[in-house]
N, C-alpha and C positions, 0 to 999 in steps of 0.2 A: 164813675170811679170804679176801677176793677178791684177784684178781691185781693190780688197781689199788692196793689197800692195801699189798700186799707190795712193789710197786715203789716206792711213795712212802716206805715205811719204809726200804727199801734206799738210796734216794737221800738221804734225810735223814741216815742213818747215815754214808754215804760223805762227805757234804759238811760235816758238823758241825765237825770240827776245822779243816780248811782255812779255812772261813768265819770262825771265831773268830779264828784267827791273822791273817787278812787285815784284819779290822776293827781288831784291836789294832795291827797295823803301820800302818794308815792313820791312826789317831788319834795314834800316837806320832810319826809323821812330821809330821803337822799341828801338833802342839804344838811340836815342834822348829823347824819353819819359822817359826812366829809368834814364838817367843822368841829366835831367832837374831840378828836385827838389834839387839837390846838388850844383847847380851853380847859383841859383837865391834866392831871399829873401823869407821868409815864406809867406809874404802877396801876392807875385806873385804866389807862389804855391797854395795858397788859391783861387786866382782868376782863375787859370787854372783848378783847381778842379771844380769850379762852371761852367766853360765853358763846361767841359766834361759832367757834370750833365745836363745842358741845351741841349747838343747834344743828350743825351739819350732820353730826353723828345721829342725833335724834331723828332728823329727816330721813336718813337711811332706814332706821328702825320703823319709822312711820310708813314708808313705802311697803314694808313687809307686813306689818301688823295692821296698820290702819286701812290700807287699800287692798291687801291681798288676804288678810285674815289669818296669817300664820303667826303664832305666839312664840316670841323668842326672849330668852333670858341669857343669851350668850354673845351679845354683840360687843362685849368688852374684849372677846377674843379677836374679833376682826379689827377693833381699835388697836390692840396690841400688835397684831401682824403688820398693820400699816405703819405704826410708829417704829417698829424694829426694821422694817424695810427701808424707811427713810434714814434711820440712824446708821445702819450698816453701809448703805450706799454712800453716805456722806463721810463716814469715819474711815472705812476700809477701801472704798472705791474713789474717793475724792471727787464725787459727782456733785454738781451744783444742786442746791436745795430744790429749785423749781422743777428739776427733772425727776425728783423722787416722788412727786405727787402722782403723775400718771403711772409710774411703776408700782407704787403702793396700791393704786386703784386696780390695776390689772391683776396683781397677786391676790388681792382680796376678792376680786370678781371670780377668779378661778377657784379659790378656796371655798367661797360661799356656794358656788354652783355645785362643786363636788360634795360638799356637806349636804346640800339640799336634795341631792338624788336619793341617798338612803333615808333621809328624813321624810320622804314622801309617804313612807309607811306609817308615820306618826301624825296624830292630830291632837289639838287641844293641849291638855296637861301633859300628855306623853311627849309631844314635841317640845314643850317647855322643859321637861326633865332632860331630854336629849341635849338641848342647847345649854342647859345648866351644866351638864357634864363637860361640854366644850369649854365653857367659861372657866370652869374649875381646873381643867387639865392644861390649858394653854400656858399660864404662868409657870407651871412646873416644867413644861417642855423647854422653855427658854432658859431654865436653870441646868438643863442636862449637860453633862461633861463633854459630850461629843459636839455640842454647839457653843461651848464656852469661848472658844477662840473668836467667834463671830459676835455672840451676844454679850460677852463680858460676864456671864454667869450672874451671881447675885449682886455683883458690883455694878452691873449695867454699863451703859455707854454715855459718855459726855460728848456733846457736839457744840459747835460754835454757832451763835445766833448770827444770821446773815446781816451784812451792813447794807445801807441804802445804795442802790446802783446809780451810776451816772452823776455822782456827786450831789445828789439831791439834799437840800437842807433839812433833813429829817433825822430824828433819832432812830435807833434800831427798833424800838418798840412801835414807833409811829409807822415806820415802813412796813413792819410785819402786820400791823393792823390793816393797812391799806391793801397789802397783798392778800391777806385772809379775806377781807371784804370783797375783793375782786373775784377770788375763787368761789366764795359763797354765792355771789350774784349769779355766776355761770351755773353752778349746781342747782340753785333754786329755780332758775329759768328752765333748765332741762327737766327738772322734776315736775314743774307746772305743765310743761308741754307734754310730758309723758303721761301724766294723769288725765289730761284733757284729750288725749289722742284715742284712736281706736284700740291701741294696746292697753291703755289705761282703763277703758271701759271693759275690756276683756278681763283685766285683773279684778275689777270690782264684781264682775259677773261670777268669776271663780270664787270670790269671797262669799257672795250672797247665796248663789245657787250652783254649786259645782256640778251637780248632775244635769241640770238644765244647760249649763255652759258646755258640758261635754256633748250633749245631744245637738247643740248648735254648731258643732265642729271645732270647738276650742280645745286645744291640746292642754288639758289641765296639768298634767305632770310637767310638761315643758315650761309652762308659764310659772308654775310654782318654783321650779328650780332656777329659772332665770331671774325671778323676783328676788330670790335669796341671794343670787350673785350680785345683782344691781344694788341691793340693800347693803351688802358687805362692801361693795365698791365705795359707796358714799361714806360708810363708817371708817374704812381704811384710809381714805383721803383725809378725813378728820383726824385720825390717829397720826398720820404723817405731819400734818400741821401742828398738832399738839406737841409732838416731839421737837419740832423746830422751835416752837414758842418757849417750851420749858427748858430746852437744851439738855435734856437728860431722859433716858429711858431705863427702866429696871423692871424685873418681873413683878415685884410687889406693887407696882403702880397700876396694874391691870387686873385686880382681883374681881371677885364676884360683886363686890360693893359697887364697882363702876357700872356693871351691867344693870344692877337695880336702880342706880341713879339715872341712867339713860331711860329706863322704862318709866320711872316716876316723872321725868321730864316730858315724856310722851303723853302720859295721862293728864298732867297738869296743863300742858299746852293745848291739848285737844286731839283725840285720836281721829285720824283721817283729815287733819288740817295741816296744810303746808306752812302757812304763816304762823300758826300756833307753836311750831317748833322753836321759833325765836324766843318766845316767852319761856318755853321749857328749858332752853339752854341757859337763860338768865337765872331761872329758878335753881337749876343744878349747881351753878357756881355761887350765887350770892346768898341763898337762903341758909345753907349750912354755916356760912360765915356770920350771918346775922344771928343765928341761934347760939353760936359760940360766943358772940359778943354779949348777948343777953345773960347767959350763964354758962361758964366754962365747965362747971361740974355737971350740969344737966342739959348740955347741948343737944343730946339725942332726944330727950323728952320735949324740949322746946321745938325742935325740928318736927317731931311727930305732931305736936299740937298745931303748928302752922300748917302742916300738910292736911290735917283733918279739917281745919277751918276752910282752907281753900277748896277742898273737894266738896264740902258742904255748901259753900257759897257758889261754886262753879262746877256743878256735877258733870257738865259736858266740856270742861276745860275752859281756858281763856278764850279760845276761838268761839266756843258756844256762847259765852257771855257777850262777846263783841257782836255776834250775829243777832242776839236777842236785843241788845241796845240799838243796833242799826235798824232792826225791824220796827222798833217803836219810834225812832226819830226821823227816819227818811220818809218824806211825803209819798203817798201812794197815788198812782195815776191810773188805777184800774177802771174807773167809770168810763173815761173817754176811750180807752183801748177796747174795753168790752163792747161799747157801742159801735165802734168801727168794725170790729169783727162780726158783730151781730148783723149789721147792715150788709156786709159782704156775704154772709151766709144766706140772708133772705134773698139777695139778688141772685145768688147761685140757684137757690131752690125755685125762684120764680121763673127761671129760664127753662124749666122742665115742662113738657106738654101736659095738658089735661088738667083735671080739677085738683090734682095732687099739689100743684104749685100754689093754687089759691088757698087750699086747706092748710098747707104748711105755713104760708105767710100769715094766715089768720090765727093759727095756733101760736106762732111766734109772737104775734102782737098781743095775744092774751096771756103770754107767759107759760103756755103749756109745753109739753114735750114735743120736740121736732121729730117728724118721721124721717128716718134715715140719718139723723144727726146724733152726735155723741152727747153724753151728759154735759161735757164741758161747753159744747156749743149751745146747748139748751140753757145752761146757766148764764152764758154770755148774753143771750137774747133777753133773758129775764132782767139782767143788770141794765141792758140798754133801755128797756122799757121803764124801769124804776128810776135809774139815775143817769140816763143818757142826756145827750144835748137837747132832745125834744121827746115828748111822750108819744109812744106809738099807740094811738087810739085803737079801739077794737074794730073799727071799720076801715083802717088804713091798710091798703095792700102794698105789694112790692113796688108798683110804679110810684105810688104816693111817697113811699119811703125814699126811693131813689131821687125823686124830684125834690123832696124836702131836704135831703142831705146835700144835694148839689147846689 
């Protein structure tokens, strides 16, 4: 059996159970999401739609902060830009609602990229202060008299909620829920592929070691600016969806409190987790309502207590808690895979001429350090000896191991 075959068998054995569980979870969540609007009231469907919209906005912030390391307190500004872009196009241009989403994304992409260029001079708390200034200034800009004809000033803009197309037997809230769910699926799929791609690894490299990333040929300034733009694109699309769902936009709807809420949702869901943003969106929408239901006079205090308890119970967010529970519950297949990798390593070493192959095989059988092998390979051989399919006795060489495994 060749080394490639051994590694493939080990990999398939390691990933079999997690992959099956992942597909089952994906199918289960999909079925639940499709059936949900038919078993709950329209107001609950409307709330869930808003939670998904907030999750998309938090996903955009997560790409910037969680994967690229840029701290932002100004994403409420991009949310407002996306919402006003959709409202103006629908109200003054008579453009269909679904065309406003890519337009809002492009406008916010350009805005985020242009803001990211001068923001390259700032890092850490200074970048946070710069984005705070953006979040504080944007609502005032939409109140300006020279834009009042388009933005409606302090009165805002009222838009009409779209009706289901093609005569579908759905309410307006149900249709908007499915439309938002479809947009969210596309955006989450793109984000997952971006993070897992070569570009995503470059983003993480810039976050962790910017000097080393620059030495490896990564254009740090360009990647930071583009990440700011892509992050703003996601948040702008969420803002457009939010405007369509609520049917109203006004400057006072996009204050600094919205930026803080998005950041809290990022932390609670899990920084650097794509799936955790869904929990963050639900937290942003439902927890303040729960706190107000407990005590209207002390809603802020109740919200703070709930937030403190969650952070104490889940210091790495909801995604970190899920990873911890999965690590404890999913069966581990390390012994078999370690044994297969160890046998492949011994076969490779035994093919080398001279006494080095014999010495290497003997040291592997004894659990010692392999000459020319990494620490991981040495550990695999030790695991194979202690917990593998059969014990590697001190006198067993490479040929005996091969014949025994075959």
